[in-house]
C-alpha positions in Angstrom: 1.8 -4.3 28.8 3.9 -2.1 29.9 4.2 1.3 27.6 8.2 0.5 27.9 7.6 -2.6 26.5 5.0 -1.6 23.7 8.5 1.1 22.7 10.5 -1.9 22.2 7.5 -3.8 20.6 7.0 -0.6 18.5 9.1 -2.1 15.6 7.2 -2.5 12.2 5.3 -5.7 11.8 5.5 -6.3 8.0 3.5 -9.1 7.8 0.0 -8.9 9.1 -2.8 -11.8 8.7 -5.2 -10.9 6.0 -7.5 -13.6 7.1 -8.1 -12.1 10.9 -10.3 -8.8 10.6 -9.4 -5.9 13.2 -12.3 -5.2 15.3 -13.1 -1.6 15.2 -13.5 -0.7 18.4 -9.4 -1.1 18.5 -8.8 1.1 15.8 -11.2 3.3 17.7 -8.6 3.1 20.9 -5.7 4.2 17.9 -7.5 7.1 16.9 -8.7 7.9 20.2 -5.1 8.1 21.3 -4.1 10.0 18.6 -6.4 12.5 18.9 -5.4 13.2 22.9 -2.0 13.6 21.9 -0.1 17.3 22.0 -0.4 19.6 19.1 1.3 23.2 19.2 -1.4 25.8 19.3 -4.2 23.3 19.7 -4.7 23.1 16.1 -5.0 19.2 15.8 -4.6 19.3 12.3 -3.7 15.6 11.9 -6.4 13.5 10.3 -7.4 9.9 9.4 -9.3 8.3 7.0 -9.7 4.4 8.1 -10.3 1.8 5.2 -11.9 -1.1 6.1 -11.2 -3.6 3.6 -14.2 -5.5 4.3 -16.4 -2.6 3.8 -14.5 -0.3 1.6 -15.0 0.1 -2.3 -12.9 -1.4 -4.5 -12.1 2.2 -6.0 -10.7 3.2 -2.6 -9.0 0.6 -2.0 -7.1 0.3 -5.3 -5.8 3.6 -4.9 -3.9 3.0 -2.0 -0.5 2.0 -3.2 3.0 2.3 -1.5 6.0 1.8 -4.1 7.8 0.3 -1.4 6.7 -3.0 0.4 3.4 -2.6 -1.2 2.2 -5.8 -0.8 1.4 -4.6 3.2 -1.3 -2.1 1.6 -2.6 -5.6 -0.9 -3.1 -7.6 2.5 -3.6 -5.5 5.4 -7.4 -5.7 6.8 -7.1 -1.9 7.6 -5.3 0.8 6.1 -5.4 4.2 7.8 -4.6 6.9 5.7 -3.1 9.7 7.9 -3.4 13.0 6.2 -2.4 16.7 7.4 -5.8 19.5 7.1 -4.3 22.7 6.4 -7.4 24.3 7.0 -6.9 23.8 10.9 -4.4 25.7 11.1 -6.1 28.9 9.8 -8.5 27.9 13.0 -5.8 28.5 15.2 -6.9 31.6 16.9 -10.0 29.7 17.8 -8.1 27.1 19.3 -6.2 29.2 21.4 -8.9 30.7 23.0 -10.6 27.2 23.7 -7.5 26.7 25.8 -7.9 29.9 27.5 -11.4 29.2 28.3 -10.6 25.7 29.5 -7.6 27.3 32.2 -5.0 25.7 30.3 -3.4 29.0 28.9 -2.5 31.9 30.6 -3.6 33.3 34.5 -6.2 36.0 33.9 -8.8 34.8 31.8 -10.0 38.1 30.4 -6.4 39.2 30.2 -5.4 36.0 28.4 -7.8 36.3 25.9 -7.3 40.1 25.2 -3.4 39.7 24.5 -4.4 36.8 22.0 -6.7 39.5 20.0 -3.9 42.1 20.4 -0.9 40.3 19.9 -0.5 36.6 19.5 -2.9 35.9 17.1 -1.7 38.7 14.8 1.7 37.4 15.4 0.4 33.5 14.4 -1.6 34.8 11.0 1.5 37.1 10.0 3.7 33.9 10.2 0.9 31.6 9.2 2.9 31.1 5.3 6.1 30.1 7.0 4.6 27.8 9.4 2.8 26.0 6.6 6.1 25.4 5.1 8.2 24.3 8.4 8.2 21.2 9.8 6.4 21.6 13.4 3.0 20.9 12.4 4.3 17.5 10.7 6.1 16.8 13.8 3.2 17.2 16.0 0.9 14.9 13.7 3.9 12.4 13.7 3.5 12.2 17.3 -0.3 11.4 16.9 0.2 8.6 14.9 3.3 7.5 17.5 0.7 7.2 20.0 -2.1 5.4 17.9 0.8 2.9 17.2 1.5 2.1 20.9 -2.2 1.7 21.2 -2.2 -0.5 18.4 0.5 -2.7 20.0 -1.1 -2.6 23.4 -4.0 -4.1 22.0 -2.0 -7.2 20.2 -2.0 -5.3 17.0 0.9 -4.7 14.5 1.2 -1.6 11.9 3.3 -0.6 9.3 3.8 2.9 8.0 4.6 3.2 4.5 5.0 6.7 1.8 2.9 6.7 -0.8 3.2 8.1 -4.5 -0.4 8.0 -4.9 -1.7 11.2 -3.3 -4.0 12.6 -6.0 -5.7 9.1 -6.6 -6.2 8.9 -2.7 -7.4 12.3 -2.2 -10.0 12.0 -5.2 -11.3 8.3 -4.2 -11.5 9.2 -0.3 -12.9 12.7 -1.3 -10.4 14.6 0.7 -10.5 18.1 0.9 -8.0 20.3 -1.4 -6.1 21.6 1.9 -5.3 17.9 2.7 -1.9 16.5 2.8 -1.8 12.7 2.8 1.1 12.0 4.9 1.0 8.0 5.0 -0.9 4.9 5.2 -0.8 3.0 8.2 -1.3 -0.7 7.8 -3.4 -2.3 10.4 -3.9 -6.1 11.6 -2.9 -9.3 13.9 1.1 -10.2 13.0 1.3 -13.0 11.3 5.1 -13.0 12.7 6.2 -13.5 15.8 6.4 -10.4 18.9 9.8 -10.3 18.1 9.9 -10.1 14.4 13.1 -11.3 14.5 14.8 -9.2 16.8 15.3 -5.3 17.5 16.4 -3.4 14.5 19.9 -1.9 14.0 20.2 1.4 15.7 23.2 3.7 15.7 24.9 4.2 19.0 23.6 5.9 21.4 26.4 8.8 21.9 26.6 9.3 18.0 22.8 10.4 18.2 22.7 12.1 21.6 25.0 14.9 22.9 25.1 16.9 25.9 25.4 20.8 26.1 27.3 20.9 22.7 27.6 18.3 19.6 31.1 17.1 20.5 30.2 15.7 24.1 28.3 12.7 23.7 25.2 12.5 26.3 26.6 9.6 29.1 24.9 6.5 28.7 24.4 4.9 32.0 24.2 1.3 31.8 22.6 0.7 35.0 19.7 2.3 33.0 20.4 0.1 30.2 19.8 -2.9 32.1 16.7 -1.7 33.5 15.6 -1.0 29.8 16.2 -4.7 29.3 14.5 -5.9 32.0 11.4 -4.0 31.1 11.9 -5.3 27.3 11.8 -2.3 25.8 15.4 -3.0 24.5 15.6 -6.5 23.2 17.7 -8.7 21.8 19.3 -7.6 18.3 18.2 -8.9 15.0 18.4 -11.3 13.4 17.3 -13.9 15.6 18.8 -17.5 14.9 15.3 -18.6 13.5 14.4 -15.6 11.6 15.0 -16.7 8.3 12.8 -19.6 8.7 10.2 -17.7 9.7 10.5 -15.8 6.6 10.2 -19.0 4.4 7.0 -19.7 6.5 5.6 -16.4 5.9 6.6 -16.1 2.1 4.6 -19.4 1.9 1.6 -18.9 3.6 0.8 -15.3 2.6 2.3 -15.9 -1.0 5.0 -13.0 -0.8 7.2 -12.2 -3.3 11.1 -13.2 -2.7 12.8 -9.6 -1.5 
């Protein structure tokens, strides 16, 4: 599948087949994609525990809770618990030096290492409390999760991200360190619904969301580009498609779903 179509298909699949196992090889490819994602300072603070329903203990699976659409967590063959490891930020100096030695940072190797030791690493150490409270680290975690999502779609899987209010129990049952922050639960499985999933979800107008140079100047939207993306199936038919309600009625009976 082309990347553009994968992006267009990257809607949440809210209905997954509970009886069809997900191959761990496919999950590994998702994790490999997340591992290669860009991360500031190369700190790689995005981590995950894969909960494989076939082999996980009841204690682990029962701790996975989402206050909204929790039925997805109860039925998904795999749930990936994505978390941020704050300890990784304290190792940022080592990660930066790895970039220098890989010749991905700086021009002169020794000069770059000296600059890190004298200037850049002390700067980041002083700013670290503010950095840990800021949004940059979680944003970069999101990049990795997005790449994992695209890899899932590429392999014919469906995913849905859910928030959780059960962070303490999850951390305890998954034996996460105190320095971990649970970000989200990703349900993974084979979609029970059609690939279109009822159509492209509503989005705000392009010009309302994106500007050029100043806030009062909408970014110009070229309709030729729109047509190109429609042809590539990145932009798809808007929801709801005519048969969506019939599909939902079928899914409710097949998966024993609540009426909401």
